[in-house]
N, C-alpha and C positions, 0 to 999 in steps of 0.2 A: 504493499500500500504505500501511497506518497508519504514521504517523510513529514512534510508540513501538516498533513491530516492527522497523522499519529501524534505529532506534537501538540496539536490542538485538542486532541482526545485527552492527552495527559493533563493538559491544563484544565480541561473540563472536569476531570476526576479530582484534581487537587482543590478546585473550587468547592467540592463537596466534602472536603475535610476528611477524606478516607485515609486509613492507615497506609504506611509505605508498602507493607506486605500485600495488602489488598490491591493497591495500585499496580504492583508488580505482577500479580496473578492476572488481573484484567488485561494488561498489555500483553503478556505472554500468550494468554488465550486468543487474543485478537491476531497476534502475529502467526500463531499456529494455524488458525483458520485460513489465513493468506488472502491476498487480494484477487487471486483467480477465481475463487468461489464467489458467486453472487449472493447477495443478502436476500434470500427468499426461503420459503418454507421447505421447497423441494431440495435445495442445495444444502441448507443446514441439516435436514434429516438425513440426507446421504452422507454427510461429513460424519455425523455421529454413529451411523450404521458401520462405517468403516473403522471408527474409533473403538468399537466394541472389541475388536480383535487385538488392539494394542494397548489400551489404557483401562485403568480401574474405574468402576462406577463413580468413585469419589472424584477422580480426575475429570471425568466426563461432566459431572454436575458442576464442578468449578469452571470448566470451559464453557458450559451452557450459560452460567451467570455472567461471565465475561462477555459473551456474544450478546446477551440481553442488554448489557450496558452499552455496548458498541452500537447496537441498533437504535437504542434510545438517543444516543449522541447524534446519530445520523438522521434522527426524526423520521424513521420509517415505521409504518403501521401495517405492513403487509404480511407479517410473520404470525402463523398460528402456532403458539408455543405449546398448546395442548397436544398437538400432533407430535412435536419435537420431544416433549417430555415422555411420552409413551415409549420412545426408542431407548431412552437412558435407563438401564437396570438400576434397581434400588437394592440397597444392602444395609445390614446392621452397621451402625457407626462404631468405629474403633474406640477403645478406651484410651484416653489420654491420661498422663500422669498428673495427679493432683497431690497437695500436701494437706496434712491436718495440723491442729494447733501444736502438737508435740513436735512435729517436724519443723514448723515455724520457729519454735524456741531453739531448736538445734541450729538452724540457720543464723539465728541471731547470736548464738554463743560464740561461734567461730569468728575468726578475724583475719583479714589480710591487709587491712588499712593501718598505715603508720600513724596518722594523726587521730587523736581521740575524737575530735569534732567530727570527722568524716565517718568514723565507726558508728557514732551515735545517730548521725543523719541517716546512714544506710540502714540501721535498724529501724528507724522510723519509716523509712520507705517500704521495708518488708511488711511492717504493721499495716501501713496505709493500703498496700496492695491487697493484703489478705482480708482486711475488715471493710473494704469498700467495693472491691471487684472492678475498679476502673482500668481502663486500658492504659498502656504506657504513654501513648500519645497524648492522653488526657492528663495523666499525672504531671508531665513535665510543664504543662501549660496552666496548672492551678496557681492562682494568686491568692494572697491573704484577703483581699477585698471580695473574693468570690464567696466567702462564708458569711452568712446572715445569722448573727447571734440571737435575733429575736425569733426567727422561725426555726433556728437550729438546723439549717440546711446548707449544703455546699452546691453552688451552681457549676455544672459541667458542661462544656461545649463538646459534644461528642461527634461520633462518625456521622457524616452526612449533614454536618452543621445542625444537628438536633440538640437542643438544650434540655437538660434534665436536672433535677434536684435530688441529691442523695443525702442520706443521714450518716452521722459520724459518731463513733463512741465518744464519750465525754473526754477521755484522755487525749484523743486526736484533736477534737475540736478546740480544747483549751490552748493549743499552740498557735492558733490563728490570731492575727492582729488585723481586724476588719478595716481599719483606717489606712493601712498600708496597701500600696499598689504593686509592691514587689512580688516576684515569684516566690512561691512557698518552698520549693525544693531548689536551692541555688547551687551552681557549680562553685567549687572552692577556688577556681583559678581567677574568678573576677567577680567583682561586686555587682549584684543584680543580674548576673548571667544565669539563665536557666540551664538545667541539666540536658544533656543529649540522650537520645535513644540508645546510642552506643554505650554510654556510661552505665545506664540502667542494666543493659544486657550483661556488661561485664561484672557489675556488682553481684548479680544473681548467679553468674556462671562461677565466679571466684568463691562465693560463699557455699554454693552447691558442692564444689570440689573439696573445699576444706571440711565440710560436714560429713562427707562420705555417704550421703544419701544416694542410694542407687536408683535415681530417677532422672528423667530428662525434664528439667525445670527451667522455664523461660518466664519473662514477664506475663505472658498470656496464661501460663499455668495458674497463676494466682487468680485470674478471672474465673477460670473453671473451678478452682479450689473454693472460691467464695460462694459460687452457686451451689456446689455440692455440699459445703458446710451448712449453708442455710436450709437446703432440702432436708438434710439429715436431722436438722433441729425442728422439723415439721413446720417450717415457714411456708405460707401460701405461695403457690407457684406464681400467681399474679404479682405478688409483692417482689419476688426475685426478678421477674420480668421488668417491672418498673425501675428497680434499683440498677439493673444492668443496661436499661435503656433500649430493649428490644421491642420493635414494633410488632413482631409475630411471637406468640408464645411458644411455637414449635422450635424456634431458635434457642430459647431459653432452655427447653427440654434437652437440646443437644450439648448444653454446657454442664449438665449434671453427669459426672463421670465417677460413679462408684465402680470399684474393681470387682473381679469375679469372686474374690474372698468375701466381699460385702453381700453380693448376690447369693452366694451359698448360705451365709448367715441368715439372710432374710427369708430365703426359701425354707430352710430347715425349721423355721418357726412354725410352719404349718403342722409339723410332726410332733411338736413338743406339747404333749397334752398331759 
């Protein structure tokens, strides 16, 4: 496809405040479809019929979402997505690694930071991730003035430029200075400079390595952990949905990742009489 068109598409995606990983997946999906295939129901359906032999259902689903976004950008209305969706096979979602409160404490006990100030800040970041479930891209943009002490809510500008208001434990809320316009989590290299996504990834990577927790833990793992933690505490699914900022409750369900050990324990309750 023309380079300028793709650049405009990327600009269009960025205006919607999507995460870097989502943006990357969309662009890769569009590039894989290629410019030789026309954007109509027949061509897209044929593309996914061929993809069945090469790609997993999960990959096909992601590529379909990318093409929907591309079609929307092109302002086309001639695609029958119901026909296309019937071609893509469904499958049970994989379990992603999540952490519980005990593992959170393990991550907070280990240390790679030289400065005490950075060590304490990073512990607070881990708590903030675990007890709010916000995205990494949202966390780095939180400012002190986003917190409303009267309503006891934190304003979050989320994915797709959607604004939502989340609740905070008292211990986290007490650290906000509502009259300040500074970023809440600042980089130690400069005054008023916000953290980078790479810094967040490194913090979690280093802490995970030091803690020897045998799991793949990323910033997004905390979002799934938050949803799973609340679900196991019998919190209403609609409450979890609103806190995560999902428009579709089915998306929220996909964020709950109890492992097979938990499923076995839950299932065995049937026979405990």
